[in-house]
PAGUMI-222161 format. One record per residue (C-alpha): residue number from 1; residue in one letter; y negated, z, x negated. Coordinates in steps of 0.5 Angstrom, whole numbers. Last residue first. Layout:
% PAGUMI-222161
+-----+---------+-------+-------+-------+
! num ! residuo !    c2 !    c3 !    c1 !
+-----+---------+-------+-------+-------+
! NUM !       a !     Y !     Z !     X !
...
+-----+---------+-------+-------+-------+
This chain:
% PAGUMI-222161
+-----+---------+-------+-------+-------+
! num ! residuo !    c2 !    c3 !    c1 !
+-----+---------+-------+-------+-------+
! 376 !       x !  -181 !   194 !  -250 !
! 375 !       x !  -186 !   195 !  -245 !
! 374 !       x !  -192 !   198 !  -249 !
! 373 !       x !  -190 !   194 !  -255 !
! 372 !       x !  -191 !   187 !  -252 !
! 371 !       x !  -197 !   189 !  -247 !
! 370 !       x !  -201 !   191 !  -254 !
! 369 !       x !  -199 !   184 !  -257 !
! 368 !       x !  -201 !   180 !  -250 !
! 367 !       x !  -207 !   183 !  -248 !
! 366 !       x !  -207 !   180 !  -242 !
! 365 !       x !  -213 !   176 !  -238 !
! 364 !       x !  -216 !   175 !  -231 !
! 363 !       x !  -219 !   169 !  -227 !
! 362 !       x !  -221 !   171 !  -220 !
! 361 !       x !  -217 !   174 !  -214 !
! 360 !       x !  -215 !   167 !  -211 !
! 359 !       x !  -212 !   165 !  -217 !
! 358 !       x !  -215 !   163 !  -224 !
! 357 !       x !  -211 !   162 !  -230 !
! 356 !       x !  -205 !   165 !  -234 !
! 355 !       x !  -210 !   168 !  -239 !
! 354 !       x !  -208 !   170 !  -246 !
! 353 !       x !  -211 !   176 !  -250 !
! 352 !       x !  -210 !   177 !  -258 !
! 351 !       x !  -209 !   169 !  -259 !
! 350 !       x !  -215 !   168 !  -264 !
! 349 !       x !  -218 !   163 !  -258 !
! 348 !       x !  -217 !   169 !  -253 !
! 347 !       x !  -221 !   174 !  -257 !
! 346 !       x !  -226 !   169 !  -259 !
! 345 !       x !  -227 !   167 !  -251 !
! 344 !       x !  -227 !   175 !  -249 !
! 343 !       x !  -233 !   176 !  -255 !
! 342 !       x !  -237 !   170 !  -252 !
! 341 !       x !  -236 !   173 !  -245 !
! 340 !       x !  -238 !   180 !  -248 !
! 339 !       x !  -244 !   177 !  -251 !
! 338 !       x !  -246 !   173 !  -245 !
! 337 !       x !  -245 !   179 !  -241 !
! 336 !       x !  -250 !   183 !  -245 !
! 335 !       x !  -248 !   190 !  -248 !
! 334 !       x !  -246 !   197 !  -246 !
! 333 !       x !  -238 !   196 !  -244 !
! 332 !       x !  -234 !   198 !  -238 !
! 331 !       x !  -238 !   193 !  -233 !
! 330 !       x !  -237 !   187 !  -237 !
! 329 !       x !  -230 !   188 !  -238 !
! 328 !       x !  -229 !   189 !  -230 !
! 327 !       x !  -233 !   182 !  -229 !
! 326 !       x !  -229 !   178 !  -235 !
! 325 !       x !  -222 !   181 !  -231 !
! 324 !       x !  -217 !   185 !  -234 !
! 323 !       x !  -210 !   187 !  -236 !
! 322 !       x !  -209 !   191 !  -243 !
! 321 !       x !  -215 !   196 !  -240 !
! 320 !       x !  -215 !   202 !  -244 !
! 319 !       x !  -212 !   199 !  -250 !
! 318 !       x !  -216 !   193 !  -249 !
! 317 !       x !  -222 !   197 !  -249 !
! 316 !       x !  -222 !   197 !  -257 !
! 315 !       x !  -222 !   189 !  -257 !
! 314 !       x !  -228 !   189 !  -253 !
! 313 !       x !  -231 !   194 !  -257 !
! 312 !       x !  -229 !   190 !  -263 !
! 311 !       x !  -232 !   183 !  -260 !
! 310 !       x !  -238 !   187 !  -259 !
! 309 !       x !  -240 !   189 !  -266 !
! 308 !       x !  -234 !   188 !  -271 !
! 307 !       x !  -227 !   185 !  -271 !
! 306 !       x !  -222 !   184 !  -277 !
! 305 !       x !  -222 !   190 !  -280 !
! 304 !       x !  -222 !   195 !  -274 !
! 303 !       x !  -218 !   190 !  -270 !
! 302 !       x !  -212 !   191 !  -275 !
! 301 !       x !  -213 !   198 !  -275 !
! 300 !       x !  -212 !   198 !  -267 !
! 299 !       x !  -206 !   193 !  -268 !
! 298 !       x !  -203 !   198 !  -273 !
! 297 !       x !  -205 !   204 !  -268 !
! 296 !       x !  -200 !   201 !  -263 !
! 295 !       x !  -195 !   200 !  -268 !
! 294 !       x !  -195 !   207 !  -270 !
! 293 !       x !  -195 !   210 !  -263 !
! 292 !       x !  -189 !   206 !  -261 !
! 291 !       x !  -185 !   209 !  -267 !
! 290 !       x !  -188 !   216 !  -265 !
! 289 !       x !  -186 !   214 !  -258 !
! 288 !       x !  -179 !   212 !  -260 !
! 287 !       x !  -178 !   219 !  -264 !
! 286 !       x !  -181 !   223 !  -258 !
! 285 !       x !  -176 !   220 !  -253 !
! 284 !       x !  -170 !   221 !  -257 !
! 283 !       x !  -172 !   228 !  -259 !
! 282 !       x !  -174 !   230 !  -252 !
! 281 !       x !  -168 !   227 !  -249 !
! 280 !       x !  -163 !   230 !  -253 !
! 279 !       x !  -167 !   237 !  -251 !
! 278 !       x !  -165 !   235 !  -243 !
! 277 !       x !  -158 !   233 !  -244 !
! 276 !       x !  -157 !   240 !  -248 !
! 275 !       x !  -161 !   244 !  -243 !
! 274 !       x !  -156 !   240 !  -237 !
! 273 !       x !  -150 !   242 !  -241 !
! 272 !       x !  -152 !   249 !  -242 !
! 271 !       x !  -154 !   251 !  -235 !
! 270 !       x !  -147 !   250 !  -233 !
! 269 !       x !  -148 !   254 !  -227 !
! 268 !       x !  -142 !   250 !  -224 !
! 267 !       x !  -144 !   247 !  -218 !
! 266 !       x !  -151 !   248 !  -218 !
! 265 !       x !  -152 !   246 !  -225 !
! 264 !       x !  -147 !   241 !  -225 !
! 263 !       x !  -151 !   237 !  -220 !
! 262 !       x !  -157 !   237 !  -225 !
! 261 !       x !  -152 !   234 !  -230 !
! 260 !       x !  -150 !   229 !  -225 !
! 259 !       x !  -156 !   226 !  -223 !
! 258 !       x !  -159 !   225 !  -230 !
! 257 !       x !  -152 !   223 !  -232 !
! 256 !       x !  -153 !   217 !  -227 !
! 255 !       x !  -159 !   215 !  -229 !
! 254 !       x !  -158 !   215 !  -236 !
! 253 !       x !  -163 !   209 !  -238 !
! 252 !       x !  -168 !   212 !  -232 !
! 251 !       x !  -167 !   219 !  -235 !
! 250 !       x !  -169 !   217 !  -242 !
! 249 !       x !  -175 !   213 !  -239 !
! 248 !       x !  -177 !   218 !  -235 !
! 247 !       x !  -178 !   223 !  -240 !
! 246 !       x !  -185 !   223 !  -241 !
! 245 !       x !  -189 !   224 !  -248 !
! 244 !       x !  -196 !   222 !  -250 !
! 243 !       x !  -200 !   226 !  -245 !
! 242 !       x !  -205 !   229 !  -251 !
! 241 !       x !  -205 !   236 !  -255 !
! 240 !       x !  -197 !   237 !  -254 !
! 239 !       x !  -193 !   243 !  -255 !
! 238 !       x !  -199 !   247 !  -253 !
! 237 !       x !  -195 !   250 !  -247 !
! 236 !       x !  -200 !   247 !  -242 !
! 235 !       x !  -199 !   240 !  -245 !
! 234 !       x !  -191 !   241 !  -245 !
! 233 !       x !  -192 !   244 !  -238 !
! 232 !       x !  -196 !   238 !  -235 !
! 231 !       x !  -191 !   233 !  -238 !
! 230 !       x !  -185 !   237 !  -235 !
! 229 !       x !  -189 !   237 !  -228 !
! 228 !       x !  -189 !   229 !  -228 !
! 227 !       x !  -182 !   229 !  -228 !
! 226 !       x !  -181 !   234 !  -222 !
! 225 !       x !  -187 !   230 !  -218 !
! 224 !       x !  -183 !   224 !  -219 !
! 223 !       x !  -177 !   227 !  -217 !
! 222 !       x !  -179 !   231 !  -211 !
! 221 !       x !  -183 !   225 !  -208 !
! 220 !       x !  -181 !   225 !  -201 !
! 219 !       x !  -180 !   230 !  -195 !
! 218 !       x !  -182 !   235 !  -200 !
! 217 !       x !  -180 !   242 !  -203 !
! 216 !       x !  -173 !   240 !  -206 !
! 215 !       x !  -171 !   247 !  -208 !
! 214 !       x !  -166 !   244 !  -213 !
! 213 !       x !  -171 !   239 !  -216 !
! 212 !       x !  -176 !   244 !  -217 !
! 211 !       x !  -170 !   249 !  -220 !
! 210 !       x !  -168 !   243 !  -225 !
! 209 !       x !  -175 !   242 !  -227 !
! 208 !       x !  -177 !   249 !  -229 !
! 207 !       x !  -170 !   250 !  -232 !
! 206 !       x !  -171 !   244 !  -237 !
! 205 !       x !  -179 !   246 !  -238 !
! 204 !       x !  -177 !   253 !  -240 !
! 203 !       x !  -172 !   250 !  -245 !
! 202 !       x !  -177 !   246 !  -248 !
! 201 !       x !  -182 !   252 !  -248 !
! 200 !       x !  -177 !   257 !  -251 !
! 199 !       x !  -175 !   263 !  -247 !
! 198 !       x !  -178 !   270 !  -248 !
! 197 !       x !  -185 !   268 !  -245 !
! 196 !       x !  -184 !   268 !  -238 !
! 195 !       x !  -190 !   269 !  -234 !
! 194 !       x !  -193 !   263 !  -231 !
! 193 !       x !  -187 !   259 !  -230 !
! 192 !       x !  -182 !   264 !  -227 !
! 191 !       x !  -188 !   266 !  -223 !
! 190 !       x !  -188 !   259 !  -220 !
! 189 !       x !  -181 !   259 !  -219 !
! 188 !       x !  -180 !   265 !  -216 !
! 187 !       x !  -186 !   263 !  -211 !
! 186 !       x !  -182 !   257 !  -210 !
! 185 !       x !  -176 !   260 !  -208 !
! 184 !       x !  -180 !   265 !  -203 !
! 183 !       x !  -184 !   259 !  -200 !
! 182 !       x !  -178 !   254 !  -199 !
! 181 !       x !  -173 !   259 !  -195 !
! 180 !       x !  -176 !   257 !  -188 !
! 179 !       x !  -175 !   250 !  -190 !
! 178 !       x !  -167 !   250 !  -191 !
! 177 !       x !  -165 !   250 !  -198 !
! 176 !       x !  -163 !   243 !  -201 !
! 175 !       x !  -156 !   239 !  -199 !
! 174 !       x !  -153 !   236 !  -204 !
! 173 !       x !  -148 !   230 !  -204 !
! 172 !       x !  -149 !   229 !  -197 !
! 171 !       x !  -143 !   225 !  -193 !
! 170 !       x !  -144 !   230 !  -187 !
! 169 !       x !  -151 !   229 !  -188 !
! 168 !       x !  -151 !   222 !  -185 !
! 167 !       x !  -150 !   216 !  -190 !
! 166 !       x !  -155 !   210 !  -189 !
! 165 !       x !  -157 !   210 !  -197 !
! 164 !       x !  -153 !   214 !  -201 !
! 163 !       x !  -154 !   222 !  -200 !
! 162 !       x !  -159 !   227 !  -201 !
! 161 !       x !  -161 !   232 !  -196 !
! 160 !       x !  -167 !   234 !  -192 !
! 159 !       x !  -168 !   240 !  -187 !
! 158 !       x !  -175 !   240 !  -183 !
! 157 !       x !  -181 !   243 !  -184 !
! 156 !       x !  -183 !   240 !  -191 !
! 155 !       x !  -188 !   242 !  -196 !
! 154 !       x !  -195 !   239 !  -195 !
! 153 !       x !  -199 !   235 !  -200 !
! 152 !       x !  -197 !   228 !  -196 !
! 151 !       x !  -193 !   230 !  -190 !
! 150 !       x !  -188 !   224 !  -190 !
! 149 !       x !  -192 !   219 !  -186 !
! 148 !       x !  -196 !   217 !  -192 !
! 147 !       x !  -189 !   215 !  -195 !
! 146 !       x !  -190 !   208 !  -194 !
! 145 !       x !  -197 !   208 !  -198 !
! 144 !       x !  -204 !   210 !  -197 !
! 143 !       x !  -204 !   217 !  -201 !
! 142 !       x !  -197 !   219 !  -202 !
! 141 !       x !  -198 !   221 !  -210 !
! 140 !       x !  -205 !   224 !  -209 !
! 139 !       x !  -202 !   229 !  -204 !
! 138 !       x !  -196 !   230 !  -208 !
! 137 !       x !  -201 !   232 !  -214 !
! 136 !       x !  -205 !   237 !  -210 !
! 135 !       x !  -199 !   240 !  -207 !
! 134 !       x !  -196 !   241 !  -214 !
! 133 !       x !  -203 !   244 !  -216 !
! 132 !       x !  -203 !   249 !  -211 !
! 131 !       x !  -196 !   251 !  -212 !
! 130 !       x !  -197 !   253 !  -219 !
! 129 !       x !  -198 !   250 !  -226 !
! 128 !       x !  -204 !   254 !  -229 !
! 127 !       x !  -210 !   252 !  -226 !
! 126 !       x !  -217 !   251 !  -229 !
! 125 !       x !  -217 !   246 !  -235 !
! 124 !       x !  -209 !   244 !  -233 !
! 123 !       x !  -212 !   241 !  -227 !
! 122 !       x !  -215 !   235 !  -231 !
! 121 !       x !  -208 !   233 !  -233 !
! 120 !       x !  -205 !   234 !  -226 !
! 119 !       x !  -211 !   229 !  -224 !
! 118 !       x !  -209 !   224 !  -229 !
! 117 !       x !  -202 !   224 !  -227 !
! 116 !       x !  -203 !   224 !  -220 !
! 115 !       x !  -208 !   218 !  -221 !
! 114 !       x !  -202 !   214 !  -225 !
! 113 !       x !  -197 !   216 !  -219 !
! 112 !       x !  -202 !   213 !  -214 !
! 111 !       x !  -202 !   206 !  -218 !
! 110 !       x !  -194 !   206 !  -218 !
! 109 !       x !  -194 !   207 !  -210 !
! 108 !       x !  -200 !   202 !  -210 !
! 107 !       x !  -195 !   197 !  -214 !
! 106 !       x !  -189 !   198 !  -209 !
! 105 !       x !  -191 !   193 !  -204 !
! 104 !       x !  -190 !   188 !  -209 !
! 103 !       x !  -195 !   183 !  -212 !
! 102 !       x !  -201 !   187 !  -210 !
! 101 !       x !  -208 !   184 !  -212 !
! 100 !       x !  -213 !   189 !  -213 !
!  99 !       x !  -216 !   185 !  -219 !
!  98 !       x !  -216 !   189 !  -225 !
!  97 !       x !  -212 !   195 !  -223 !
!  96 !       x !  -207 !   191 !  -219 !
!  95 !       x !  -206 !   186 !  -225 !
!  94 !       x !  -205 !   192 !  -229 !
!  93 !       x !  -200 !   195 !  -224 !
!  92 !       x !  -196 !   188 !  -223 !
!  91 !       x !  -196 !   187 !  -231 !
!  90 !       x !  -193 !   194 !  -232 !
!  89 !       x !  -188 !   192 !  -227 !
!  88 !       x !  -186 !   194 !  -220 !
!  87 !       x !  -180 !   195 !  -216 !
!  86 !       x !  -179 !   202 !  -213 !
!  85 !       x !  -172 !   205 !  -213 !
!  84 !       x !  -173 !   212 !  -214 !
!  83 !       x !  -172 !   211 !  -221 !
!  82 !       x !  -177 !   206 !  -221 !
!  81 !       x !  -182 !   210 !  -220 !
!  80 !       x !  -181 !   215 !  -226 !
!  79 !       x !  -181 !   208 !  -230 !
!  78 !       x !  -187 !   205 !  -227 !
!  77 !       x !  -191 !   211 !  -228 !
!  76 !       x !  -189 !   213 !  -234 !
!  75 !       x !  -191 !   206 !  -237 !
!  74 !       x !  -198 !   207 !  -234 !
!  73 !       x !  -199 !   214 !  -238 !
!  72 !       x !  -196 !   211 !  -244 !
!  71 !       x !  -200 !   205 !  -244 !
!  70 !       x !  -207 !   208 !  -242 !
!  69 !       x !  -206 !   214 !  -247 !
!  68 !       x !  -205 !   211 !  -253 !
!  67 !       x !  -212 !   208 !  -255 !
!  66 !       x !  -215 !   214 !  -253 !
!  65 !       x !  -213 !   218 !  -259 !
!  64 !       x !  -218 !   215 !  -263 !
!  63 !       x !  -219 !   217 !  -270 !
!  62 !       x !  -211 !   219 !  -270 !
!  61 !       x !  -209 !   225 !  -273 !
!  60 !       x !  -207 !   228 !  -267 !
!  59 !       x !  -203 !   223 !  -265 !
!  58 !       x !  -199 !   223 !  -271 !
!  57 !       x !  -198 !   231 !  -271 !
!  56 !       x !  -196 !   231 !  -264 !
!  55 !       x !  -190 !   226 !  -265 !
!  54 !       x !  -188 !   230 !  -271 !
!  53 !       x !  -188 !   236 !  -267 !
!  52 !       x !  -184 !   233 !  -262 !
!  51 !       x !  -179 !   231 !  -267 !
!  50 !       x !  -178 !   238 !  -270 !
!  49 !       x !  -178 !   241 !  -263 !
!  48 !       x !  -172 !   237 !  -261 !
!  47 !       x !  -169 !   238 !  -267 !
!  46 !       x !  -170 !   245 !  -267 !
!  45 !       x !  -167 !   246 !  -260 !
!  44 !       x !  -161 !   241 !  -261 !
!  43 !       x !  -160 !   246 !  -267 !
!  42 !       x !  -160 !   252 !  -263 !
!  41 !       x !  -156 !   249 !  -257 !
!  40 !       x !  -151 !   247 !  -262 !
!  39 !       x !  -150 !   254 !  -265 !
!  38 !       x !  -149 !   258 !  -259 !
!  37 !       x !  -154 !   261 !  -254 !
!  36 !       x !  -151 !   263 !  -247 !
!  35 !       x !  -157 !   262 !  -242 !
!  34 !       x !  -157 !   267 !  -236 !
!  33 !       x !  -162 !   264 !  -231 !
!  32 !       x !  -169 !   266 !  -230 !
!  31 !       x !  -170 !   265 !  -224 !
!  30 !       x !  -168 !   266 !  -217 !
!  29 !       x !  -161 !   263 !  -215 !
!  28 !       x !  -161 !   256 !  -212 !
!  27 !       x !  -160 !   256 !  -204 !
!  26 !       x !  -155 !   251 !  -202 !
!  25 !       x !  -155 !   248 !  -195 !
!  24 !       x !  -148 !   248 !  -191 !
!  23 !       x !  -146 !   245 !  -185 !
!  22 !       x !  -145 !   244 !  -177 !
!  21 !       x !  -147 !   237 !  -175 !
!  20 !       x !  -151 !   237 !  -169 !
!  19 !       x !  -157 !   233 !  -172 !
!  18 !       x !  -157 !   238 !  -177 !
!  17 !       x !  -154 !   245 !  -176 !
!  16 !       x !  -155 !   250 !  -182 !
!  15 !       x !  -150 !   255 !  -185 !
!  14 !       x !  -153 !   258 !  -192 !
!  13 !       x !  -149 !   258 !  -198 !
!  12 !       x !  -150 !   261 !  -205 !
!  11 !       x !  -153 !   260 !  -212 !
!  10 !       x !  -151 !   257 !  -219 !
!   9 !       x !  -144 !   256 !  -216 !
!   8 !       x !  -138 !   257 !  -220 !
!   7 !       x !  -133 !   252 !  -217 !
!   6 !       x !  -138 !   248 !  -212 !
!   5 !       x !  -134 !   242 !  -211 !
!   4 !       x !  -130 !   247 !  -206 !
!   3 !       x !  -136 !   247 !  -202 !
!   2 !       x !  -136 !   240 !  -200 !
!   1 !       x !  -143 !   237 !  -199 !
+-----+---------+-------+-------+-------+
């Protein structure tokens, strides 16, 4: 980390020694920051709020909101994990959840991400966004995966740094605070989130995310937890009634810009550019999510008019379980197994679901038209 690159730093430096290298760590300023509002920032905020409100309005008008949640949550888990280098697809995740088959070693990490998301949603019923919640989410995220030796649920006790794979701290692009400063910084971060009422919620989310990534409290999983917290804040701030918007798709498609914008806040105190980038993501993803939600509901509406009885129950369950086995479906629906198996056969004959055949994990089925929309 080159100090000369920090022209107008949003913080200060402290000297550290790591692996016999004498260098500096960056300590971000306490929140809140000073935001200079101008017409562009005000207009971007209004556009983002409008798009998010349109998405929320459509979702809350649906007779069955649950048809959207599994697909949106699974997509978020995949994309947020892929930003960190994991290699798993929505089909890998669905197959793992249906049969236990691990096509890649990364799929369990993605499944943990889904579990952490659901835990976060449930936690909002009794907790504000806080240090306790963050540690719980991290513990779930790293359970029984390659990062399980990276202190799941515990803040790091050693120095970390951000650099290209294989590079030493000498070539780090960013060095977060030393461990002894984490609790003080996180205490300020927590207080800012819980007590700030003057900053618009979407801007609050942008500031929250930057600060968490700059503090970098864990040995592993900081990016995934930080992105998950954005969704939780939107729910807590009542901007959304259901968890149907995630910025990981936007960050993944603008990965280098995402990293550069975060670093630019640290180096130049340029909150404005980061917030504009963040608000563009909210607007764009809200519009894309609305299109996807409408397509999924059109499919659901078609099932309502085409099927009835147990066949409709199975068809409806496809939105929650787009990849499944016959046994799994039978355990999810209150009907006799022959009737459920007949419904599966009927849906397969009509092309709603397809089966790639049997494997050592048993025969499984794909809800083809639903998955096509989810992964588009």
